[in-house]
The first five atom37 places (N, CA, C, CB, O) and aatype in JSON, in Angstrom:
{
  "aatype": [12, 2, 11, 10, 15, 1, 9, 13, 13, 15, 13, 0, 10, 10, 18, 7, 10, 0, 7, 9, 7, 10, 7, 10, 12, 12, 0, 15, 8, 8, 6, 18, 16, 5, 16, 14, 16, 8, 0, 8, 16, 5, 10, 10, 7, 17, 19, 15, 13, 0, 10, 13, 7, 10, 13, 18, 2, 15, 13, 14, 0, 0, 0, 15, 7, 9, 12, 0, 11, 9, 8, 19, 19, 10, 0, 19, 10, 15, 15, 9, 19, 12, 10, 9, 15, 10, 18, 9, 18, 9, 7, 7, 2, 0, 15, 0, 6, 14, 19, 10, 0, 9, 0, 15, 12, 19, 18, 7, 19, 15, 18, 10, 0, 13, 9, 0, 0, 12, 0, 14, 19, 9, 0, 1, 7],
  "atom_mask": [
    [1, 1, 1, 1, 1],
    [1, 1, 1, 1, 1],
    [1, 1, 1, 1, 1],
    [1, 1, 1, 1, 1],
    [1, 1, 1, 1, 1],
    [1, 1, 1, 1, 1],
    [1, 1, 1, 1, 1],
    [1, 1, 1, 1, 1],
    [1, 1, 1, 1, 1],
    [1, 1, 1, 1, 1],
    [1, 1, 1, 1, 1],
    [1, 1, 1, 1, 1],
    [1, 1, 1, 1, 1],
    [1, 1, 1, 1, 1],
    [1, 1, 1, 1, 1],
    [1, 1, 1, 0, 1],
    [1, 1, 1, 1, 1],
    [1, 1, 1, 1, 1],
    [1, 1, 1, 0, 1],
    [1, 1, 1, 1, 1],
    [1, 1, 1, 0, 1],
    [1, 1, 1, 1, 1],
    [1, 1, 1, 0, 1],
    [1, 1, 1, 1, 1],
    [1, 1, 1, 1, 1],
    [1, 1, 1, 1, 1],
    [1, 1, 1, 1, 1],
    [1, 1, 1, 1, 1],
    [1, 1, 1, 1, 1],
    [1, 1, 1, 1, 1],
    [1, 1, 1, 1, 1],
    [1, 1, 1, 1, 1],
    [1, 1, 1, 1, 1],
    [1, 1, 1, 1, 1],
    [1, 1, 1, 1, 1],
    [1, 1, 1, 1, 1],
    [1, 1, 1, 1, 1],
    [1, 1, 1, 1, 1],
    [1, 1, 1, 1, 1],
    [1, 1, 1, 1, 1],
    [1, 1, 1, 1, 1],
    [1, 1, 1, 1, 1],
    [1, 1, 1, 1, 1],
    [1, 1, 1, 1, 1],
    [1, 1, 1, 0, 1],
    [1, 1, 1, 1, 1],
    [1, 1, 1, 1, 1],
    [1, 1, 1, 1, 1],
    [1, 1, 1, 1, 1],
    [1, 1, 1, 1, 1],
    [1, 1, 1, 1, 1],
    [1, 1, 1, 1, 1],
    [1, 1, 1, 0, 1],
    [1, 1, 1, 1, 1],
    [1, 1, 1, 1, 1],
    [1, 1, 1, 1, 1],
    [1, 1, 1, 1, 1],
    [1, 1, 1, 1, 1],
    [1, 1, 1, 1, 1],
    [1, 1, 1, 1, 1],
    [1, 1, 1, 1, 1],
    [1, 1, 1, 1, 1],
    [1, 1, 1, 1, 1],
    [1, 1, 1, 1, 1],
    [1, 1, 1, 0, 1],
    [1, 1, 1, 1, 1],
    [1, 1, 1, 1, 1],
    [1, 1, 1, 1, 1],
    [1, 1, 1, 1, 1],
    [1, 1, 1, 1, 1],
    [1, 1, 1, 1, 1],
    [1, 1, 1, 1, 1],
    [1, 1, 1, 1, 1],
    [1, 1, 1, 1, 1],
    [1, 1, 1, 1, 1],
    [1, 1, 1, 1, 1],
    [1, 1, 1, 1, 1],
    [1, 1, 1, 1, 1],
    [1, 1, 1, 1, 1],
    [1, 1, 1, 1, 1],
    [1, 1, 1, 1, 1],
    [1, 1, 1, 1, 1],
    [1, 1, 1, 1, 1],
    [1, 1, 1, 1, 1],
    [1, 1, 1, 1, 1],
    [1, 1, 1, 1, 1],
    [1, 1, 1, 1, 1],
    [1, 1, 1, 1, 1],
    [1, 1, 1, 1, 1],
    [1, 1, 1, 1, 1],
    [1, 1, 1, 0, 1],
    [1, 1, 1, 0, 1],
    [1, 1, 1, 1, 1],
    [1, 1, 1, 1, 1],
    [1, 1, 1, 1, 1],
    [1, 1, 1, 1, 1],
    [1, 1, 1, 1, 1],
    [1, 1, 1, 1, 1],
    [1, 1, 1, 1, 1],
    [1, 1, 1, 1, 1],
    [1, 1, 1, 1, 1],
    [1, 1, 1, 1, 1],
    [1, 1, 1, 1, 1],
    [1, 1, 1, 1, 1],
    [1, 1, 1, 1, 1],
    [1, 1, 1, 1, 1],
    [1, 1, 1, 1, 1],
    [1, 1, 1, 0, 1],
    [1, 1, 1, 1, 1],
    [1, 1, 1, 1, 1],
    [1, 1, 1, 1, 1],
    [1, 1, 1, 1, 1],
    [1, 1, 1, 1, 1],
    [1, 1, 1, 1, 1],
    [1, 1, 1, 1, 1],
    [1, 1, 1, 1, 1],
    [1, 1, 1, 1, 1],
    [1, 1, 1, 1, 1],
    [1, 1, 1, 1, 1],
    [1, 1, 1, 1, 1],
    [1, 1, 1, 1, 1],
    [1, 1, 1, 1, 1],
    [1, 1, 1, 1, 1],
    [1, 1, 1, 1, 1],
    [1, 1, 1, 0, 1]
  ],
  "atom_positions": [
    [[1.07, -1.06, -0.12], [-0.05, 0.13, 0.25], [1.04, 1.45, -0.06], [-0.78, 0.05, 2.24], [2.11, 1.58, 0.54]],
    [[0.58, 2.3, -1.02], [1.38, 3.02, -0.61], [1.28, 4.61, 0.37], [1.85, 3.06, -1.69], [0.29, 4.23, 0.99]],
    [[1.48, 5.68, 0.81], [1.7, 6.29, 1.48], [0.26, 7.33, 1.5], [3.0, 6.63, 1.19], [-0.38, 7.75, 2.46]],
    [[0.08, 7.51, 0.05], [-1.29, 8.48, 0.43], [-2.4, 7.55, 0.47], [-1.7, 9.75, -0.74], [-3.46, 8.08, 0.81]],
    [[-2.48, 6.1, 0.18], [-3.65, 5.39, 0.71], [-3.69, 5.27, 2.3], [-3.68, 3.97, 0.09], [-4.6, 5.65, 3.04]],
    [[-2.36, 4.59, 2.7], [-2.51, 4.8, 4.03], [-2.6, 5.84, 4.76], [-1.82, 4.36, 4.47], [-2.69, 5.56, 5.95]],
    [[-2.62, 7.09, 4.48], [-2.93, 8.1, 4.91], [-4.53, 8.23, 5.1], [-2.31, 8.96, 4.13], [-5.13, 8.27, 6.18]],
    [[-5.13, 8.31, 3.72], [-6.61, 7.94, 3.25], [-7.41, 7.29, 4.44], [-6.57, 6.83, 1.95], [-8.29, 7.72, 5.18]],
    [[-6.76, 6.07, 4.32], [-7.16, 4.33, 4.93], [-7.22, 5.37, 6.67], [-5.22, 2.4, 4.64], [-8.28, 5.65, 7.23]],
    [[-6.25, 5.65, 7.03], [-6.0, 5.85, 8.38], [-7.15, 6.44, 8.88], [-4.82, 6.63, 8.64], [-7.91, 5.96, 9.72]],
    [[-7.28, 7.79, 8.17], [-8.26, 9.22, 8.6], [-9.37, 8.71, 8.32], [-8.1, 10.75, 7.79], [-10.2, 9.01, 9.17]],
    [[-9.94, 7.8, 7.18], [-10.62, 6.74, 7.43], [-11.77, 6.24, 8.67], [-9.7, 6.09, 7.42], [-12.89, 6.44, 9.15]],
    [[-10.36, 5.32, 8.77], [-11.03, 4.59, 10.24], [-11.19, 5.35, 11.35], [-10.2, 3.49, 10.85], [-12.05, 5.0, 12.17]],
    [[-10.42, 6.51, 11.58], [-10.34, 7.73, 12.92], [-12.05, 8.09, 12.44], [-8.75, 9.54, 12.71], [-12.98, 7.79, 13.19]],
    [[-12.28, 8.8, 11.02], [-13.63, 9.09, 10.9], [-14.6, 8.12, 11.17], [-13.85, 9.51, 9.76], [-15.58, 8.37, 11.86]],
    [[-14.38, 6.99, 10.64], [-15.75, 5.91, 10.98], [-15.92, 5.83, 12.75], [0.0, 0.0, 0.0], [-16.96, 5.52, 13.33]],
    [[-14.85, 6.12, 13.28], [-14.95, 5.7, 15.09], [-15.66, 6.94, 15.55], [-13.21, 5.53, 16.11], [-16.67, 6.97, 16.25]],
    [[-14.94, 8.04, 15.01], [-15.49, 9.24, 15.51], [-17.26, 9.71, 15.34], [-14.58, 10.25, 14.79], [-17.98, 10.32, 16.14]],
    [[-17.49, 9.24, 14.2], [-18.63, 9.2, 13.68], [-19.63, 8.07, 14.36], [0.0, 0.0, 0.0], [-20.82, 8.41, 14.35]],
    [[-19.42, 7.03, 14.83], [-19.92, 6.09, 15.51], [-20.14, 6.66, 16.73], [-19.19, 4.98, 15.52], [-21.28, 6.84, 17.17]],
    [[-19.02, 7.01, 17.38], [-19.0, 7.84, 18.82], [-20.11, 8.77, 18.9], [0.0, 0.0, 0.0], [-20.97, 8.72, 19.78]],
    [[-20.06, 9.72, 17.86], [-21.3, 10.68, 18.03], [-22.81, 10.17, 17.75], [-21.08, 11.87, 17.08], [-23.86, 10.67, 18.17]],
    [[-22.67, 9.26, 17.07], [-24.2, 8.67, 16.67], [-23.97, 8.24, 18.25], [0.0, 0.0, 0.0], [-24.54, 9.19, 18.78]],
    [[-23.56, 7.51, 19.21], [-23.85, 6.52, 19.96], [-24.06, 7.86, 21.52], [-22.41, 5.07, 19.89], [-24.82, 7.84, 22.49]],
    [[-23.11, 8.76, 21.14], [-23.17, 9.71, 22.06], [-25.52, 10.16, 22.07], [-21.7, 11.27, 21.3], [-26.59, 10.14, 22.69]],
    [[-24.8, 10.43, 20.89], [-26.83, 11.25, 20.99], [-28.12, 9.93, 21.13], [-27.44, 12.34, 18.79], [-29.24, 9.93, 21.65]],
    [[-27.33, 8.89, 20.4], [-28.6, 7.98, 21.28], [-29.01, 7.49, 22.42], [-28.73, 7.1, 21.02], [-30.2, 7.25, 22.65]],
    [[-27.9, 7.28, 23.4], [-27.73, 7.5, 24.53], [-28.15, 8.88, 25.22], [-26.59, 7.23, 24.62], [-28.25, 8.67, 26.43]],
    [[-28.34, 9.79, 25.01], [-28.73, 11.03, 25.25], [-30.29, 11.64, 24.24], [-27.3, 11.85, 24.93], [-31.0, 12.61, 24.55]],
    [[-30.41, 11.05, 23.48], [-32.16, 10.99, 22.57], [-31.87, 12.51, 22.53], [-34.11, 10.33, 23.61], [-32.75, 13.32, 22.83]],
    [[-30.99, 12.77, 22.27], [-30.81, 14.24, 21.5], [-30.11, 14.31, 20.36], [-30.14, 15.24, 22.28], [-28.89, 14.18, 20.53]],
    [[-30.55, 14.5, 19.03], [-30.37, 14.2, 17.86], [-29.74, 15.78, 17.01], [-31.83, 13.52, 17.38], [-29.33, 15.77, 15.84]],
    [[-29.77, 16.83, 17.75], [-29.31, 17.89, 16.93], [-28.16, 17.82, 15.96], [-29.04, 18.82, 17.71], [-28.08, 18.28, 14.82]],
    [[-27.03, 16.94, 16.84], [-26.05, 16.95, 15.67], [-26.02, 15.79, 14.73], [-24.71, 17.06, 16.18], [-24.99, 15.21, 14.4]],
    [[-27.65, 15.4, 14.18], [-27.23, 14.51, 13.33], [-26.59, 14.84, 11.81], [-28.29, 13.79, 13.25], [-26.04, 13.92, 11.2]],
    [[-26.67, 15.91, 11.34], [-25.69, 16.26, 10.36], [-24.45, 16.39, 10.63], [-25.94, 17.24, 9.83], [-23.78, 16.84, 9.7]],
    [[-23.79, 16.11, 11.79], [-22.47, 16.54, 11.74], [-22.04, 14.92, 11.8], [-21.91, 17.72, 13.04], [-20.96, 14.61, 11.29]],
    [[-22.79, 14.0, 12.36], [-22.65, 12.85, 12.58], [-22.85, 11.8, 10.88], [-23.74, 12.66, 13.83], [-22.11, 10.91, 10.46]],
    [[-23.87, 12.27, 10.39], [-23.8, 12.3, 8.63], [-22.52, 12.48, 7.75], [-24.62, 13.49, 8.11], [-22.09, 11.61, 7.0]],
    [[-21.87, 13.93, 7.98], [-21.15, 14.02, 7.44], [-19.58, 13.34, 7.66], [-21.39, 15.02, 7.38], [-18.77, 13.02, 6.79]],
    [[-19.49, 13.27, 9.15], [-18.46, 12.67, 9.5], [-18.53, 11.62, 9.29], [-18.12, 12.79, 10.47], [-17.41, 11.13, 9.47]],
    [[-19.6, 10.49, 8.83], [-19.33, 9.19, 8.2], [-19.68, 8.95, 6.73], [-20.03, 8.22, 8.94], [-19.37, 7.82, 6.34]],
    [[-20.35, 9.9, 5.64], [-20.24, 10.09, 4.17], [-19.03, 11.05, 3.8], [-21.61, 10.7, 3.61], [-18.71, 10.92, 2.62]],
    [[-18.32, 11.93, 4.46], [-17.39, 13.28, 4.23], [-15.94, 12.2, 4.75], [-17.91, 15.1, 5.55], [-14.93, 12.04, 4.06]],
    [[-16.18, 11.63, 6.01], [-14.79, 11.17, 6.59], [-14.58, 9.43, 6.13], [0.0, 0.0, 0.0], [-13.66, 8.85, 5.55]],
    [[-15.6, 9.05, 6.54], [-15.61, 7.51, 6.85], [-15.73, 7.27, 5.17], [-17.11, 6.8, 8.04], [-14.69, 6.68, 4.88]],
    [[-16.23, 7.39, 4.41], [-16.87, 6.89, 2.6], [-16.02, 7.5, 1.85], [-18.56, 7.45, 1.96], [-15.34, 6.91, 1.01]],
    [[-15.96, 8.64, 2.05], [-14.84, 9.44, 1.28], [-13.34, 8.9, 0.95], [-14.61, 10.64, 2.09], [-12.95, 8.37, -0.09]],
    [[-12.72, 9.15, 1.94], [-11.65, 8.82, 2.44], [-11.29, 7.66, 2.38], [-11.58, 9.12, 3.41], [-10.11, 7.4, 2.13]],
    [[-12.2, 6.68, 2.6], [-12.03, 5.18, 2.06], [-11.86, 4.87, 0.99], [-12.88, 4.44, 2.22], [-11.03, 4.05, 0.58]],
    [[-12.94, 5.76, 0.12], [-12.99, 5.71, -1.53], [-11.94, 5.76, -2.17], [-13.64, 6.68, -2.15], [-11.45, 4.99, -3.0]],
    [[-11.41, 7.31, -1.46], [-9.87, 7.75, -2.0], [-9.04, 7.01, -1.92], [-9.22, 8.72, -1.47], [-8.33, 6.73, -2.89]],
    [[-8.9, 6.46, -0.71], [-7.55, 5.2, -0.55], [-7.78, 4.24, -1.65], [0.0, 0.0, 0.0], [-6.97, 4.02, -2.55]],
    [[-8.95, 3.69, -1.5], [-8.56, 2.96, -2.37], [-8.37, 2.88, -4.06], [-9.11, 2.29, -2.0], [-7.97, 1.91, -4.71]],
    [[-8.93, 4.57, -4.7], [-8.55, 4.5, -5.7], [-6.66, 4.74, -5.65], [-9.48, 5.44, -6.43], [-5.97, 3.99, -6.33]],
    [[-6.18, 5.56, -5.01], [-4.77, 6.13, -4.84], [-3.94, 4.39, -4.93], [-4.55, 7.25, -3.0], [-2.9, 4.05, -5.5]],
    [[-4.94, 3.57, -4.09], [-4.22, 2.16, -3.95], [-4.16, 1.24, -5.17], [-4.93, 1.35, -2.87], [-3.26, 0.43, -5.37]],
    [[-5.26, 1.45, -5.98], [-5.72, 0.51, -6.91], [-4.94, 1.57, -8.17], [-7.66, 0.17, -6.89], [-4.76, 0.77, -9.1]],
    [[-4.5, 2.71, -8.56], [-3.93, 3.32, -9.54], [-2.79, 4.34, -8.68], [-5.12, 4.05, -10.5], [-2.87, 5.52, -8.35]],
    [[-2.07, 3.65, -8.55], [-0.6, 3.95, -7.49], [0.36, 5.1, -8.15], [0.54, 2.34, -7.34], [1.21, 5.8, -7.6]],
    [[-0.15, 5.04, -9.75], [0.71, 6.02, -10.6], [-0.01, 7.76, -10.12], [0.46, 5.52, -12.61], [0.56, 8.84, -9.97]],
    [[-1.21, 7.43, -10.02], [-1.67, 8.48, -9.56], [-1.66, 9.4, -8.18], [-2.53, 8.22, -9.8], [-2.1, 10.54, -8.07]],
    [[-1.08, 8.65, -7.24], [-0.58, 8.58, -5.96], [0.34, 9.5, -6.08], [-0.11, 7.32, -5.48], [0.23, 10.45, -5.3]],
    [[1.65, 9.51, -7.16], [2.87, 10.24, -6.97], [2.76, 11.26, -7.25], [3.86, 9.91, -7.49], [3.59, 12.0, -6.73]],
    [[1.41, 12.15, -8.46], [1.41, 12.91, -8.6], [1.52, 14.82, -7.8], [0.0, 0.0, 0.0], [0.8, 15.04, -6.83]],
    [[2.06, 15.49, -8.12], [1.25, 16.87, -7.63], [0.04, 16.91, -7.04], [0.98, 17.7, -8.61], [-0.05, 17.41, -5.92]],
    [[-1.04, 16.42, -7.65], [-2.04, 17.23, -7.69], [-2.79, 16.07, -6.55], [-2.7, 17.65, -9.35], [-3.6, 16.61, -5.8]],
    [[-2.63, 14.75, -6.39], [-2.36, 13.58, -5.74], [-2.06, 14.36, -3.93], [-0.84, 12.66, -6.68], [-2.74, 14.33, -2.9]],
    [[-0.75, 15.0, -4.27], [-0.59, 15.64, -2.72], [-1.2, 16.52, -2.4], [0.5, 16.09, -2.33], [-1.58, 16.42, -1.24]],
    [[-1.61, 17.72, -3.08], [-1.9, 18.91, -3.06], [-3.27, 18.0, -2.18], [-1.94, 19.94, -4.62], [-3.35, 18.06, -0.95]],
    [[-4.5, 17.02, -3.19], [-5.28, 16.62, -2.75], [-5.42, 16.4, -1.54], [-5.43, 15.99, -3.22], [-6.31, 16.85, -0.83]],
    [[-4.05, 15.32, -1.04], [-4.85, 14.78, 0.46], [-4.43, 15.51, 1.84], [-4.47, 13.07, 0.76], [-4.64, 15.09, 2.97]],
    [[-3.77, 16.7, 1.44], [-3.19, 17.96, 2.49], [-4.68, 18.39, 2.48], [-1.78, 19.35, 1.86], [-5.35, 17.81, 3.34]],
    [[-5.41, 19.36, 1.62], [-6.44, 19.7, 1.74], [-7.18, 18.93, 2.2], [-6.77, 20.09, 0.96], [-7.71, 19.34, 3.23]],
    [[-7.57, 17.66, 1.77], [-8.73, 16.99, 2.41], [-8.32, 16.78, 3.7], [-9.19, 15.71, 1.78], [-9.28, 17.06, 4.42]],
    [[-7.47, 16.46, 4.3], [-6.57, 15.46, 5.75], [-7.9, 17.23, 6.32], [-3.52, 15.35, 6.13], [-9.11, 17.18, 6.57]],
    [[-6.92, 18.55, 6.32], [-6.73, 20.07, 6.71], [-8.44, 20.17, 6.83], [-5.78, 21.29, 5.34], [-8.98, 19.69, 7.83]],
    [[-9.09, 20.7, 5.96], [-10.36, 21.04, 5.35], [-11.09, 20.01, 6.03], [-10.46, 21.01, 3.73], [-12.07, 20.39, 6.67]],
    [[-10.86, 18.99, 6.03], [-12.47, 18.27, 6.5], [-12.32, 18.15, 8.21], [-12.78, 16.27, 5.66], [-13.3, 18.21, 8.95]],
    [[-11.16, 17.99, 8.62], [-10.89, 18.2, 10.02], [-11.35, 19.8, 10.51], [-9.25, 17.91, 10.25], [-12.23, 19.8, 11.37]],
    [[-11.1, 20.49, 10.29], [-11.89, 22.24, 10.27], [-13.39, 22.47, 10.09], [-11.33, 23.18, 8.93], [-14.19, 23.3, 10.52]],
    [[-13.47, 21.32, 9.21], [-14.93, 21.24, 8.23], [-15.75, 20.66, 9.78], [-14.92, 19.72, 6.38], [-16.29, 21.57, 10.41]],
    [[-15.83, 19.72, 10.19], [-16.53, 19.01, 10.87], [-16.7, 19.57, 12.44], [-15.97, 17.73, 10.71], [-17.66, 19.75, 13.18]],
    [[-15.55, 19.71, 12.51], [-15.16, 20.78, 14.2], [-15.94, 21.88, 14.44], [-13.57, 21.6, 14.29], [-16.53, 22.14, 15.49]],
    [[-15.91, 22.83, 12.93], [-17.25, 23.79, 13.07], [-18.32, 23.84, 12.63], [-17.18, 24.74, 12.82], [-19.15, 24.72, 12.86]],
    [[-18.51, 22.39, 11.57], [-19.89, 22.19, 11.88], [-20.44, 21.92, 13.27], [-20.25, 21.19, 11.15], [-21.44, 22.57, 13.59]],
    [[-19.99, 21.17, 14.04], [-20.61, 20.72, 14.71], [-20.6, 22.08, 16.22], [-20.02, 19.17, 14.77], [-21.43, 22.2, 17.12]],
    [[-19.57, 22.77, 16.03], [-19.94, 24.26, 16.54], [-20.85, 25.06, 16.4], [-19.31, 24.97, 16.28], [-21.47, 25.76, 17.2]],
    [[-20.9, 24.85, 14.94], [-22.01, 26.07, 14.32], [-23.44, 25.24, 15.18], [-22.17, 26.15, 11.94], [-23.86, 25.64, 16.26]],
    [[-23.96, 24.16, 14.5], [-24.97, 23.31, 15.05], [-25.26, 23.14, 16.28], [-24.84, 22.3, 14.74], [-26.29, 22.6, 16.68]],
    [[-24.26, 23.63, 17.06], [-24.49, 23.69, 18.71], [-25.02, 24.82, 19.04], [0.0, 0.0, 0.0], [-25.7, 24.91, 20.06]],
    [[-24.78, 25.97, 18.13], [-25.61, 27.2, 18.79], [-24.84, 28.18, 18.37], [0.0, 0.0, 0.0], [-25.52, 29.18, 18.13]],
    [[-23.35, 28.36, 18.12], [-22.61, 29.02, 17.72], [-22.54, 29.51, 16.44], [-21.84, 28.59, 17.99], [-21.67, 29.1, 15.67]],
    [[-23.66, 30.65, 15.98], [-22.88, 30.91, 14.68], [-21.59, 31.64, 14.48], [-23.67, 31.55, 13.92], [-21.45, 31.43, 13.28]],
    [[-20.73, 32.23, 14.77], [-19.68, 32.39, 14.62], [-18.87, 31.53, 13.96], [-19.39, 32.61, 15.5], [-18.03, 31.97, 13.17]],
    [[-19.0, 30.42, 14.16], [-17.94, 28.95, 13.48], [-18.79, 29.01, 11.93], [-18.24, 26.8, 14.63], [-18.43, 28.28, 11.0]],
    [[-19.62, 29.7, 11.85], [-20.03, 29.47, 10.12], [-18.96, 30.36, 9.36], [-21.84, 30.13, 9.62], [-18.17, 29.68, 8.71]],
    [[-18.81, 31.46, 9.31], [-17.25, 31.97, 8.44], [-16.15, 30.55, 8.2], [-16.18, 33.37, 9.69], [-15.75, 30.2, 7.09]],
    [[-15.88, 30.03, 9.19], [-14.94, 28.88, 9.58], [-15.59, 28.2, 8.45], [-14.98, 28.13, 11.22], [-15.04, 28.28, 7.36]],
    [[-17.11, 27.28, 8.63], [-17.17, 26.24, 7.97], [-17.51, 26.41, 6.52], [-17.96, 25.48, 8.6], [-17.63, 25.57, 5.63]],
    [[-17.63, 27.59, 6.52], [-17.54, 27.78, 4.95], [-16.36, 28.13, 4.39], [-18.37, 28.75, 4.47], [-16.32, 27.66, 3.25]],
    [[-15.61, 28.58, 4.61], [-13.95, 28.31, 4.34], [-13.72, 26.93, 3.89], [-12.98, 28.5, 5.75], [-13.48, 26.33, 2.84]],
    [[-13.88, 26.74, 4.95], [-13.41, 24.79, 5.06], [-14.33, 24.24, 4.06], [-13.82, 23.77, 6.85], [-13.7, 23.58, 3.23]],
    [[-15.52, 24.28, 3.86], [-16.04, 23.59, 3.09], [-15.7, 23.98, 1.37], [-17.39, 23.65, 3.56], [-15.89, 23.12, 0.51]],
    [[-15.21, 25.3, 1.03], [-14.6, 25.5, 0.07], [-12.93, 25.11, 0.03], [-14.93, 26.74, -0.11], [-12.5, 25.42, -1.08]],
    [[-12.45, 24.84, 0.41], [-11.13, 24.63, 0.74], [-11.46, 23.2, -0.09], [-10.59, 24.71, 2.52], [-11.07, 22.91, -1.23]],
    [[-12.23, 22.44, 0.75], [-12.56, 20.82, 0.17], [-12.99, 20.29, -0.65], [-13.1, 20.18, 0.58], [-12.88, 19.14, -1.07]],
    [[-13.81, 21.6, -1.07], [-14.33, 21.26, -2.55], [-13.08, 21.75, -3.86], [0.0, 0.0, 0.0], [-13.24, 21.41, -5.03]],
    [[-11.97, 22.52, -3.44], [-10.81, 22.42, -4.42], [-9.78, 21.5, -4.19], [-10.16, 23.61, -4.53], [-9.25, 21.0, -5.18]],
    [[-9.28, 21.08, -2.67], [-9.07, 19.4, -2.41], [-9.9, 18.32, -3.59], [-9.83, 19.02, -0.68], [-9.28, 17.71, -4.45]],
    [[-10.97, 18.27, -3.47], [-12.06, 17.49, -4.69], [-11.7, 18.04, -6.68], [-14.18, 18.27, -4.13], [-12.05, 17.64, -7.79]],
    [[-11.06, 18.83, -6.27], [-11.14, 19.25, -7.92], [-9.41, 19.0, -8.04], [-11.84, 21.28, -8.38], [-8.92, 19.09, -9.17]],
    [[-8.52, 18.68, -6.86], [-7.39, 18.08, -7.22], [-7.18, 16.65, -7.28], [-6.57, 18.52, -6.53], [-6.26, 16.03, -7.82]],
    [[-8.38, 16.12, -6.5], [-8.59, 14.41, -6.79], [-8.78, 14.37, -8.69], [-10.47, 13.66, -5.75], [-8.23, 13.65, -9.52]],
    [[-9.63, 15.27, -8.82], [-10.3, 14.9, -10.19], [-8.87, 15.43, -11.42], [-12.15, 16.03, -10.4], [-8.92, 15.44, -12.65]],
    [[-7.59, 15.86, -10.41], [-7.08, 16.44, -12.07], [-6.0, 15.07, -11.64], [-6.19, 18.67, -12.47], [-5.12, 14.76, -12.44]],
    [[-6.2, 14.06, -9.93], [-5.22, 13.2, -10.19], [-5.74, 12.15, -10.84], [-4.55, 12.82, -9.11], [-5.07, 11.38, -11.54]],
    [[-7.13, 12.06, -10.63], [-7.56, 10.43, -11.76], [-8.03, 10.9, -12.89], [-8.93, 9.21, -11.23], [-8.59, 10.11, -13.65]],
    [[-7.9, 12.32, -13.25], [-8.47, 12.57, -14.99], [-7.14, 11.3, -16.04], [-8.09, 15.09, -15.63], [-7.51, 10.5, -16.89]],
    [[-5.97, 11.48, -15.71], [-5.15, 10.87, -16.71], [-5.03, 9.36, -16.64], [-3.83, 11.43, -16.64], [-4.76, 8.53, -17.5]],
    [[-5.4, 9.23, -15.03], [-5.58, 7.34, -15.35], [-6.98, 7.05, -16.24], [-5.86, 6.26, -13.54], [-7.15, 6.16, -17.08]],
    [[-7.85, 8.0, -15.81], [-9.27, 7.71, -16.46], [-8.85, 7.61, -18.27], [-10.58, 9.26, -16.01], [-9.17, 6.7, -19.03]],
    [[-8.02, 8.87, -18.62], [-7.92, 8.98, -20.13], [-7.1, 8.06, -20.87], [-7.45, 10.21, -20.48], [-7.16, 7.92, -22.09]],
    [[-6.02, 7.19, -19.81], [-5.21, 6.06, -20.48], [-6.11, 5.04, -20.63], [-3.96, 5.55, -19.7], [-5.92, 4.24, -21.55]],
    [[-7.53, 4.85, -19.54], [-8.02, 3.57, -19.6], [-7.66, 2.22, -19.04], [0.0, 0.0, 0.0], [-8.35, 1.24, -19.31]]
  ]
}
């Protein structure tokens, strides 16, 4: 397994654990306000990062390019900031909204880097 895949899989596992923990916390308190945070943690964190890890493991040539490196750095940093600021925002602190918005946009840019890393692999067939 290449380094990029290992990073994405490691974060996928951490996000999966965090999402399960948040879900258990909500269920045990019968308080479901953070459901959007739980869903984002599981889908953006666990599922997306696991799929990124699978892609880069399946196509190691894509993992060695600069766009893949940009992708992993931006995806990891922005997802951490996004999920924490989403939790704070949904918890009632509206001042987290600008941070959430910026982190979301940076995550979008990271996805564009993923597309750029993936495009040559798809073009080669």
